[in-house]
N, C-alpha and C positions, 0 to 999 in steps of 0.2 A: 862787340866780341865776345864770343861764348865763354862763361866760366869753369863750365862742364866737359869733362871727355864721355865719350861713350860709356857706358858701364860694363864692367865684367857681366858675363853670361849667367843668367837665374839659375841658382841652386836647387834641386831639385830636393822636396820634402819627403819624407817618409813616404812611399805610396801607400794610398789609401783604393778602396775601392774607386777605379775611374781619377785616382792621384797623379800617377804617374807620367801622362799622356802630355807632351810640351808642343804639339803640332794639332790638336784635335782639327777635324773635319766638320765640314757647314752644318751638320747633324749636332756635332757637338758642342758647336759654337754658339748655337740658336738655343741648347739647353743650358751653357753657361749664362746667356742674355738672360732667358726666362727668369734663371735662379738667381742673379745678383737685384733683377728689377723686383722678385716678391718680399726680399729682402729689406729693401730700400723703400718699398710701400708699408711694409711694417713700422719702420721708422718713421717715414713721412706722417701715417695716420696718427701716429703717436702724438705726437707735436700739437696738431689741433683739436683732436680727438675731445679732451675732455673740456673745451669752451662751451660746449653745448649741453654742461650737464654741470655748470657752478651752482645753480640752485638746489639741486639733488645732493650733490657732497653736501653744501653747508647744512641741509635740514640732516642728513645721515649721519654725521660725526658731530653737530652742534659744534661747527666751526665758524669762526668768523670771517670776514670775505678777504682778508686779510691772509689768512693762512690755505683757503681757499686758492687765491694765486698765488699760495708757494708752491701748494701740488701741482698746479698748472706749469707754473714757470721753473720750477726745479729741474725739469726736464732740459730743457732746453737748456739752460745757465750749465749744468753738468755736462750736456752733449758739445756744447762750443767751447768750453774749458778744455777739453780732453780730444779734440779731434785732431791737431799737432800732435800731440805725443805720443796719442795710440796709433795715429797714420804711419807716425815713423816707424814704431816698434813694428806693425803690422809688415813693413817691409822687411823688417831683421828676422823676425820670429817666421814666418812664412805666411802667405794670404789666406789660403786656407783654412791653417791653423786659427788663424786671428777670426775669418768670418765665422766660424763653425763654435771657436769657443764664445764668441760674439752674440751668435744666436741662443744659445745654451743661456746666456745671464740674460740677454734681453726678453727671451721666453719666460724666464722664471720668478723673474721680477714683475713683468707683464700677468702673469697668473697670481702671483702675492699681491699686486693691487687689485686683483678682481675680489680678492676673497678678503681684503684688510678690513680687518677690527673696529680699525680707531685712525685716525688722522695722521697720529706719528708713525703706524707702519706703515700707512700711504706712503709718506712724505719717505721713509727709507726705499720703499717698493720704486718711489718716481727716480730716486737719486741713482738706483742700481739700473733702472731703464736707460738712463745718460749715457750710462760708464758703458752700457752693453750696446747702444746705440751708436756712441763713440768709437767702436771696435768695427761697428757693421758698416756705417754710411761711407768712409774712404776706403776702405775696401773695396766695396760692388765697382768703384769708377776704377780703383787700382787694376784689379779683375781684368777687366774689360781691355784697358790701355797696355796692360803687359800681357795679353791673349789674343787680341785680334789682331790679322797683320793689315797692313797700313790701309790697302784700298777700302778694308770692311769698318777700319775703326770708327769712322766718321759718323756712319748709320748708324752702329752700337753705341755713341756715347750720344747722340741724336733721340735714340728712345730712351736711355738711361735719364736724360735731361727733360722728355717728356712727363718720364714717372716722377723726378723730383719736383718739376712745377706744377702739374697737375694732380698728383697723389695727394695733395693737400684736400683738395677740392671734394674728391672723390672720398677720402677719408672721413671729412666732417659730412659728407652728406649720409654715409652710412652710420656714424655713430651716432646723424639727428632721428635716422630711422630707426635706432635700436634702443634709445633714449626714447622715444614715443612708443613703442610698440611692448618693451620690454623693461627695465630699470637701467640703471647710468654701471652697473657692475658687468653688463652685458658689454659694453665697450672694450672691452679687454676680451672678449672673444675671438676676434676679430685678426689683433697683432699675435695672438696664443697659435691660430689657425695658421696663418701666414708663415710665422715661426717654422711649424711642424714641417711645413711642406718644402719651405726653404732648407731647412737642415737637411731633410731626406734628399734633397736633390744636389746640396751642396755636397755632400759624401761622396757620390756618385758621377757627378759632372764637372765640378771645377778642379781644374789644373792645380797638383800640388807644388809652389815656386817659392822662394826668398829670395834675397838678394846678398850677395858676400859682402858685408859692411867694409868698408875699407879706412874706418874711422872710428872712434870707440862714441856711445851713445849721447848723444849733447844732453844732459840731466840739468843743466842749467838753463838751457835754452827753452827746456821743454817745462819747468817750472814757471820761469817767469812768463811764455807765452800762454799757461794756464791762469795764472792771477790777472792777466791784462785783458783776456778775453772775460774770465768770470768777472774782473770789476767793472769793465766797460760796458757791458750788457746787462749786468744788473743797475748800474745807474741810468741809462736807456729802457730799462724797463719799468724800473721804481721810480723814476723823476717824474714822468707825467700822476703819480697816483699820492706820491708822498710830498714833491715838491720838490725842486732841485736844489732850494737851500736847507734842505732836512740834513742833520749829519749823518745818517747813513748812506743816501744818495751820495755825499759829498766826499764821505770816507772812501766809497767806492770807486769815485770819478778819478779821485788822486791816486790812489792805490792802481790801478788801470792805467791812469798814464803813465805812473811812473815804472810800472813793469814793464810796458811797452817799451820805454826809451830804453831801459835794461836791457830788454828783448834783441833789439836792433842795433845797441852798442857790443853786446857780447856775439850775437851773429856775425857782422861785420869785422870782428876779432876774429873768430875761428874761420872765416873765409869760407873753403870747402869743404871743413869738417862740421859745420854749421847744421842745428836742423833743418834751418831754412834759409837759404841763401839769400840775404833782402838784398845783394846787388844786381838779383834779378829784375827787380820794378827797373832797373834802368833803360831797362828793353820793352821793345814795343809789345810783346805777344800778353806776357803777363801783366806788366802794367794797365795795359788795354783792355785785357781779358776780367781782371780783377775789378777795375773801374765800371763797368758793363754792369757785371752781375749784382756788385755794390748796388749799384744807382736802379736797375730794373727790378731788384727784389724789392728795395726799398721802396717804391712807388707801387708796386703791388701788392705789400702788405699795409701800407697806409690806406691804397683804396679800398680792401678787404675791408678793413677796421670798419669803414664809412658804409659801405656796401650792406652791410647786417642791419643795422640799426637802420638803413634807408627801406629794405625791404619789412623789418617788424614795426617800427615805430612809425613810418610816415605811409608806408601800404598796410600795414595791420597783418601780415602775414606770419605764418608757424615757422617756427625754427627749420622744419624739414622741407618747408618749400621754399624759405629764403635759400637754402642751401642747394636745392635743385637748380634753383635761379642764375647759380654760380655755375652749373654744368657747363652749357655752351662756352662759355669762355676758358674751361679747362680744356672741353674737347677741342678748342681753335688751338689752344696753345700746344697740345700734344701733337695736331697734326702738323703745325709749323715746326714742330722741334723734328720731326720726322723729313721735312722737306727742303731743310735748311743744309743737311751735310749735301742732298744734290744739287742745291745752288751754288755751294762754297766753291768747288772747285770750277765751275763756270767762271765766278764774276769775283773770286776772292773773298776770305775772311773779311776784311773789312767794310767790302761791298756789303756783305750778307749783314753783319752786324749797323752797320748804317740803314739799313733799309727796314731792320727791325724794327731800331730805336725811333726811326722816323714814323714807322705805322705807329708803333704803341703810344708814341705823343701825339699823332693825329686823333686815335683811340678817345686818349683822355679830353683831347678838345674838346670833340664831338660830344661827349658826355657833359663836359663842363657847358657846353652851350644851348644841349638839348632837354639836361635834365629838370624833370619841373613836378611838382607833388599830383597836377591833374593828369601830366602825362604817364606818369606810372612806370611799370618795367620796359615799354616799347620807347619809352625816354633815353633808355642808360642803355639798351641791349645791343644796339650796331657800335655804340665806344665800345663794349665790355670784348663783343668779339672783336674788335680791329687790335684793342689794346692784348689781347689775348696771343694773336699771330703773329704782332709784331714782338712778343715776349719770345715766343718760339723761338722765331729766327735768331733774334739775338743771343740766346742764352747758347745755342749749339755752340757755335763758330768760338763764343770766348769760354767756357770750359775746354773745346780744344786749346785753345790759346795757352791756357795755365797750364792743363798737363803735358805739352807737347816742350816746356820750356824747361822743365828737369828730365835729368836723366833716368831710365830705367829703375836705377836702383833707388830712387826717389820718387815713385810714383803715390805710395802712401802717402809722403809729405805735399806732391802737388795734387792730389785727389782732396786731403784736409783743408788746404789751403782755399780749394775751390765751395767747399764747404761751410767753412767759416767765412768767407765772405760773403756767402747766401745768409746766414744768421746776424751778421751787423749787419747786413742790409735791411734785411728783415724789424730787427730792434730797432734804427735810426729810423726807419721810414715810418713806422708804426708811432714813433715819439714826436717826428716833426711834422707828419702831414697831421697827425690827430689832434696837435697844438693849434696847428691852424684851423680845423675845424672847428674845436672848443671855443677860440678867440674869434672865429667869424660867428659862430652862432651866439654867443654872450652879446655880442656886440650890434646882430640883427634883433636880437628880441628882446633887448631892454625897450625898445621904442614899441613895441608891440603889444607891451602888460598893460597899456591903459584900460585901469574898470576892472581888471582880476584882482578876485583876493589876495591881500599881501602874501599868506602863506602859501598860499597855489604859486602864485607871481615868483617867489622865492626861491619853490621849490624847481618851478622851469628853468631859473637861472642857472640851475646846475646841470643841465641836459635833457637830451630832449626826452630819454626814458624816466628821467625823473618826473617831466611835464606829462607825460603819459598816465603816471602813477599817481598825480599831483591831481590830473582835472577832475578825477569824482568829487573832491572836496571844493571846486569851484562852484557848484550851484548852476545855473542857469549859464555862466558864462565858460560851460564845460569845455563847446564845441570851439566857442574863440579861444580860449587857452590851446588845444591841439593844433588850432588853424594856425596859429601864431608860432608855436614850436615847432610843426614843421616845414612852414612856410622858412623859418629861421636857420634851420638844419640845413636845407638844401642850400641856402645862398651862403652860408659858411663852408659844404663842401664844394661849390663851385669855387670858392676862394683858394681852398687845398689845391684842386685841380688844376687851375690855372696855374700857381705855384709848381705843380709837377709837371704841366706843359715846358714851363721856362726851363726846369732841371733837364730835362728828355733834350729840349734844345741843344742848350751848353753840351751834356755828353753826345749828342751828333755831330757837332762840329768838331769836338775833340774827338773821337773817331776819326773821322775825315780826315784830319790832321796828325792824327798820332795812331791811329788805329794799326793792327798787324798789317802787313804788307801783301802775306802769302799764307796759303791755309796753313793750318799747324803744321808743324815738322813732327815726325815720328820720335815718340820717347826714346832717348838714349843718346841724344846731344840736342843742345839747344838749337835753335832757328838761325843762320847766320843773319845779322843784318848790316 
């Protein structure tokens, strides 16, 4: 039984240029969709863009590897922690106002990062960028779900999902190209340019609306959700590097778990006045959609972490060529995201999700069965295409299942829940699948290091990048060391991919049994079960 009633009509914001139109025509709707996708692209590109510039940052600021990782991860950590609170505030303060303010904060912070004279300024800029991104990201989806009529909403969500899924790969490619032809500071030209375009379009095209709140803002829920997200994601990010028994990792993990328990307890007590009514997860739509997104993004992130070393350390490719090699997967994902809204009304959300999961799992199995050092890129490309298409089919109905489960007045929260689930999945996938690859590599490489000089062999045990770096000190055994490391890496990757296939198989069975029965309903009331 639904726990929500249809929300009151949206209250208009103070009209600005184009801000008072609540029934936009088809041309205006296209402009709205383009605007929010440009804003989303700026946020997504900044998540992964700096990964290609780690050595440049270390040299520029004289920073340790730990500091460089903080510069990269602080953005994601801040974004994940603030998504739910700022998504809820966006509903109350006005989606257009929140988007414009978020773009201003994000653009200013990105410009500051590009001009940063020190690591400390860069850290502050990345923190502010995360705040701005947390204002932008949930609002972009909430604008779609609250603006587009029901018969067009699914296609618009499909486009948004394609940008959210494939935009990171496109952002990495453009970032790698900028670093290759210029320097790392030019990485921030792209998000600043996207922000300026999105800001100009938002002021003209985004309808101004806010919801009339029926309850006070849930401050306790906002604080506990932020601590829970920050603590858990910090632990997942730092655990593989610091070790799971490290005091900082343990402290973050315990704080995150306790805050999560406190959040759920408090939200159950508030019921309809909660920041996020956790009773929703008793129903098929939000539970199934969240689990699919968590798993699919986790597997995707775990595979991406391994594909880059495969292209660079095993195949010997440059960073820009390695990023370009991921583009077919991104194109397949974006194309399938656009196909999913056309397929869902015909066969249902559950069947569309299950088909996507099955296809993505088949892609993983294909990669695991065919990848080899000698086979190179052709040994992984068919699996990448199948996985990208499967993810695109699964993501769009999952997103609709989540956003369709909350009333109109909570669309910012629904969108933030969708985004938080993606962030958790990404962190979880990198931690778990990365650990499986590392363990598989170490087990496989030990037996292949006979006759390799001791120092070079010890370095090779730490990872394939270390092995490549140590090959110069292995003398006549350099090629043998490289061959051993590359073959061991592929074997470790295969183990991780088979684990991913098993996870996708379990998810497939879950969706068949507990997936949404029907396409996601119109925001305004929960679908009847």
